[in-house]
C-alpha positions in Angstrom: 192.9 42.1 175.6 192.9 39.1 178.0 190.3 37.3 180.0 189.5 38.4 183.5 191.3 36.4 186.2 188.1 35.0 187.7 187.3 33.2 184.4 190.2 30.8 185.1 188.3 29.7 188.3 185.5 28.2 186.2 185.6 24.5 185.6 183.6 22.3 183.1 181.8 19.1 182.8 183.8 16.1 181.7 180.7 14.4 180.3 180.6 16.9 177.4 184.3 16.6 176.8 184.0 12.8 176.6 180.9 13.2 174.4 182.9 15.3 172.0 185.7 12.7 171.8 183.2 10.0 171.3 181.5 11.9 168.5 184.9 12.4 166.8 185.6 8.6 167.0 182.1 8.0 165.5 182.9 10.4 162.7 185.9 8.3 162.0 183.8 5.2 161.6 184.1 3.7 165.0 181.0 2.3 166.8 180.5 4.0 170.2 178.2 2.8 173.0 177.2 6.1 174.8 176.9 5.6 178.5 178.5 8.9 179.4 175.7 11.5 179.2 173.0 11.8 181.9 170.2 12.5 179.6 167.0 10.3 179.5 166.5 8.8 176.1 162.7 8.9 176.6 160.7 11.5 174.6 159.1 14.4 176.3 155.5 13.3 177.0 153.1 14.2 174.2 150.8 16.4 176.3 153.8 18.5 177.3 155.0 18.9 173.7 151.4 19.8 172.7 151.2 22.4 175.4 154.4 24.0 174.2 153.2 24.0 170.6 149.9 25.4 171.6 151.6 28.2 173.6 153.6 29.2 170.6 150.4 29.5 168.6 148.7 31.5 171.3 151.4 34.0 171.4 153.4 33.0 174.5 156.5 34.4 172.8 157.1 37.7 174.6 158.7 38.7 177.9 157.3 37.4 181.1 157.9 38.2 184.8 161.5 37.7 185.8 160.6 35.3 188.6 158.4 33.2 186.3 154.7 33.0 185.2 152.4 33.3 188.2 150.4 30.1 187.2 153.6 28.0 187.0 155.0 29.4 190.3 151.7 28.6 192.0 151.7 25.0 190.6 155.3 24.6 191.8 154.5 25.9 195.2 151.6 23.5 195.5 153.7 20.6 194.4 156.6 21.3 196.8 154.3 22.0 199.7 152.6 18.7 199.2 155.6 16.5 198.5 157.9 18.0 201.2 155.1 18.8 203.7 156.2 22.4 204.2 154.7 25.8 203.8 155.5 27.2 200.3 153.9 30.1 198.6 154.2 31.6 195.2 156.6 34.3 196.4 159.1 31.6 197.5 159.4 30.3 193.9 161.8 31.4 191.2 161.6 29.9 187.7 164.9 29.9 185.7 166.2 28.4 182.5 167.5 25.1 183.8 168.8 24.0 187.2 172.3 25.6 187.1 171.1 29.2 187.5 169.7 28.3 190.9 173.1 27.1 192.0 174.9 30.1 190.5 172.5 32.8 191.6 172.2 31.5 195.1 176.0 31.5 195.5 176.3 34.9 194.0 173.7 36.3 196.3 175.0 34.7 199.5 178.8 34.2 199.3 181.7 36.5 199.9 185.4 35.8 199.1 186.8 33.7 202.0 183.5 32.1 202.9 183.4 28.3 203.0 181.0 26.0 201.2 180.7 22.3 202.1 179.8 20.1 199.1 179.7 16.4 198.3 182.6 14.7 196.6 182.4 12.9 194.3 179.7 15.3 193.1 178.3 17.3 190.3 181.5 19.3 189.1 179.7 22.6 188.7 179.3 22.9 192.4 183.0 23.3 192.9 183.3 25.4 189.8 180.8 28.0 190.9 182.1 28.1 194.5 185.5 28.9 193.3 184.1 31.5 190.8 182.6 33.5 193.7 185.9 33.5 195.6 184.6 31.3 198.3 186.5 28.2 199.5 185.2 24.7 198.5 185.3 22.2 201.4 184.9 18.7 200.0 183.2 16.0 202.1 183.8 12.5 200.9 180.8 10.3 200.2 181.2 6.9 201.9 180.8 4.0 199.5 180.0 1.7 202.4 177.1 3.9 203.4 175.5 3.9 200.0 177.4 7.0 199.0 175.9 9.1 201.8 177.9 11.7 203.7 180.6 10.8 206.3 178.7 12.5 209.1 181.7 12.8 211.4 183.7 14.4 208.7 180.8 16.7 208.0 180.6 17.8 211.6 184.3 18.3 211.9 184.4 20.5 208.7 181.8 23.0 209.9 183.4 26.3 210.9 182.4 29.9 211.6 183.2 30.6 208.0 180.8 28.0 206.6 178.0 29.9 204.8 176.5 27.1 202.6 176.2 23.3 202.6 175.3 21.6 199.3 173.3 18.4 199.4 172.1 16.2 196.6 169.8 13.2 197.0 169.4 11.2 194.8 172.9 12.0 193.7 175.0 12.4 190.6 177.4 10.6 190.0 176.7 7.9 192.5 172.9 7.4 192.5 173.1 7.5 196.3 170.2 8.7 198.5 170.8 10.4 201.9 169.0 8.4 204.6 166.3 10.2 206.6 168.2 9.6 209.8 171.3 11.2 208.3 169.2 14.2 207.2 167.8 14.5 210.7 171.3 14.6 212.2 172.4 17.2 209.6 169.4 19.3 210.5 170.6 19.2 214.1 174.1 20.3 213.0 172.8 23.1 210.8 169.7 24.5 212.6 171.4 27.1 214.8 174.2 28.0 212.4 174.4 31.1 210.2 174.3 29.2 206.9 172.1 28.1 204.1 171.5 24.6 202.6 171.4 24.2 198.8 169.4 21.0 198.4 169.7 19.7 194.9 166.6 17.6 194.4 166.7 17.5 190.6 166.3 13.6 190.7 163.5 13.8 193.3 161.1 11.7 191.3 163.6 9.1 190.1 163.9 6.6 193.0 163.4 2.8 193.2 162.7 1.6 196.7 161.5 4.5 198.9 161.1 8.2 198.1 164.0 10.5 199.2 163.4 12.9 202.0 164.2 16.6 201.8 166.1 18.4 204.6 163.6 21.3 204.2 161.0 19.0 205.8 162.7 19.0 209.2 161.8 21.5 212.0 163.5 24.8 211.5 165.0 24.0 208.1 162.5 25.4 205.6 163.7 28.9 206.1 167.4 27.8 205.8 167.0 25.7 202.6 167.1 26.4 198.9 165.4 23.6 197.0 166.6 23.1 193.5 164.4 21.1 191.2 163.3 21.1 187.6 161.8 19.4 184.6 164.9 18.1 182.7 165.2 14.7 184.3 161.7 13.9 185.5 159.9 14.8 182.3 162.8 14.2 179.8 162.9 17.9 179.0 166.7 18.6 179.0 166.6 20.8 175.9 163.6 22.9 177.1 165.8 24.5 179.8 163.3 24.8 182.7 164.1 24.7 186.3 163.2 26.3 189.6 164.2 27.1 193.1 162.2 27.4 196.3 163.7 29.6 199.0 163.0 32.2 201.6 161.4 35.4 200.1 164.4 37.6 200.9 166.6 35.3 198.8 164.0 34.9 196.1 164.0 38.6 195.6 167.8 38.7 195.2 167.6 35.7 192.7 164.9 37.5 190.7 167.2 40.6 190.5 169.9 38.4 189.1 167.5 37.0 186.6 166.6 40.6 185.5 170.3 41.3 185.0 171.1 38.1 183.1 168.3 36.3 181.3 165.4 38.8 181.8 163.0 35.8 182.0 162.6 32.2 181.2 161.0 31.5 177.9 157.3 31.9 178.3 156.2 29.0 176.0 158.4 26.6 177.8 156.8 27.6 181.1 153.4 26.8 179.6 154.8 23.3 178.8 156.1 23.1 182.4 152.6 23.9 183.7 151.2 21.0 181.7 153.9 18.8 183.0 153.0 19.5 186.6 149.2 19.5 186.3 148.8 16.8 183.7 149.0 13.0 183.8 152.1 11.5 185.4 151.9 8.1 183.9 154.9 8.8 181.6 157.1 9.5 184.6 156.0 6.2 186.3 156.7 4.3 183.0 160.1 5.9 182.7 161.1 5.0 186.3 159.9 1.5 185.8 162.0 1.1 182.7 165.0 2.7 184.5 164.7 0.1 187.3 165.0 -2.7 184.7 168.0 -1.0 183.2 169.5 -0.4 186.6 169.3 -4.0 187.5 170.8 -5.1 184.2 173.8 -2.7 184.3 174.6 -3.5 188.0 174.5 -7.2 187.3 176.6 -6.8 184.2 179.2 -4.5 185.9 179.6 -6.9 188.8 180.4 -9.7 186.4 183.4 -7.8 185.0 186.7 -8.8 186.7 187.9 -6.0 189.0 184.6 -4.2 189.1 182.4 -3.9 192.2 179.2 -1.8 191.9 176.6 -1.0 194.6 173.0 -0.8 193.6 172.0 2.9 193.3 168.8 3.9 195.1 167.9 6.7 192.7 168.8 8.8 189.6 170.2 6.8 186.6 173.9 6.3 187.3 176.1 3.4 188.2 179.3 4.2 190.0 181.5 1.0 190.1 184.6 0.8 192.2 187.3 -0.3 189.7 190.4 -0.4 191.9 190.3 -4.2 191.6 191.4 -3.8 187.9 194.8 -2.3 189.0 194.3 0.3 186.3 194.0 4.1 187.0 190.3 5.0 186.5 191.1 7.8 184.0 193.3 5.5 182.0 190.6 2.8 182.2 187.9 5.2 181.0 190.2 6.1 178.0 190.9 2.4 177.3 187.2 1.6 177.3 186.5 4.5 174.9 189.4 4.0 172.5 189.6 0.2 172.5 186.1 -1.1 173.5 184.1 1.8 172.0 182.3 2.3 175.3 182.0 6.0 176.5 181.9 6.4 180.3 183.4 8.9 182.7 186.3 8.7 185.1 185.3 9.2 188.7 188.0 11.9 189.0 185.8 14.1 186.8 183.6 14.4 189.9 186.3 15.3 192.3 189.3 13.8 194.0 187.3 11.4 196.1 186.0 9.9 192.8 189.4 8.3 192.2 189.1 4.6 191.7 185.5 4.8 190.2 183.8 5.1 186.8 180.4 6.5 186.1 178.0 4.9 183.7 174.7 6.4 182.8 171.9 3.9 182.2 169.6 6.5 180.7 170.2 4.7 177.4 168.3 1.7 176.1 168.6 -1.8 177.6 170.0 -3.0 174.3 172.7 -0.3 174.4 173.6 -1.2 178.0 173.8 -4.9 177.3 176.0 -4.2 174.2 178.3 -2.0 176.3 178.7 -4.6 179.0 179.5 -7.2 176.4 182.2 -5.0 174.9 183.8 -4.3 178.3 183.8 -8.0 179.1 185.6 -8.8 175.9 188.3 -6.2 176.8 188.7 -7.3 180.5 191.5 -9.8 179.7 193.7 -6.7 179.6 193.5 -6.4 183.4 192.0 -9.7 184.6 
């Protein structure tokens, strides 16, 4: 027996590969500063944990509706309608185990071999992986460093073709922390409005911003019915292991995504959905505290990185990633990431792990403690005489 050919089209996430290498070094006795994984180090808020525990005791351990528990779907619809100022109803909402199923199911439901999908590069590597898996053609649009890692709009316009069936947006973004400006989204809406395509708007970091809240393309005239909003609980509520996400989309697509849920996961765990309901309807002070602390960490890591010879790092507007340009070191970014891990004991990611336009950059997650960040910067500084 052998694997089916389409399995070879699936990629992976370099963050988990680097984490495995870092753990192996730790097992060998080396101290490692972990700045590679995009996982908040904050605990899940107590009232959410209590709701999950209570749900287990109350018997929320059986199958539930494939599209999600009605109460949670209603709460999500209310939240999205209020925060994006659009008409959203329960039937527009699909609850899934994490954010990735919304990416995958939407693509499986919409794409045919030969279709084209525009996506941001550098960007979350699973976008390109899933596009290729469906047999569609990935069309990478570079994110412009000088524009705060927003799209090159001229390149975007030139890349649209009759074969374009989907455009993927993410704001705030991974790996750059960039936020798409409202005026850019308005121009994009004008480009997309009359075309036969759908927008997958990855808004998983929608609550993690520092200066002004990010806009959603779904909020612009004529775009709600053309947009799939992807959001979830992992980042905002520090619930990465709970595996709880959702998509908001036109009813005809929600029905197809629900059918894919039936054929894959059956349903999302019911007790985690009760915890998710508590997250949305309960106090939000833990989120505000987390973002305030992340702002302090952001300022510390940006200041530290900009003090390293050959590094130049823009201040991210959202998420919890720093994406410094390291071309000034004269060292290939992949080789530099390996050097930092093996010699300095600092785990970070090469920009090329997020696509070819990530060449010349590194990604650092500042979801770790301030002490960890400062220690990591200190270790890199001590090694910088290798390239300074």
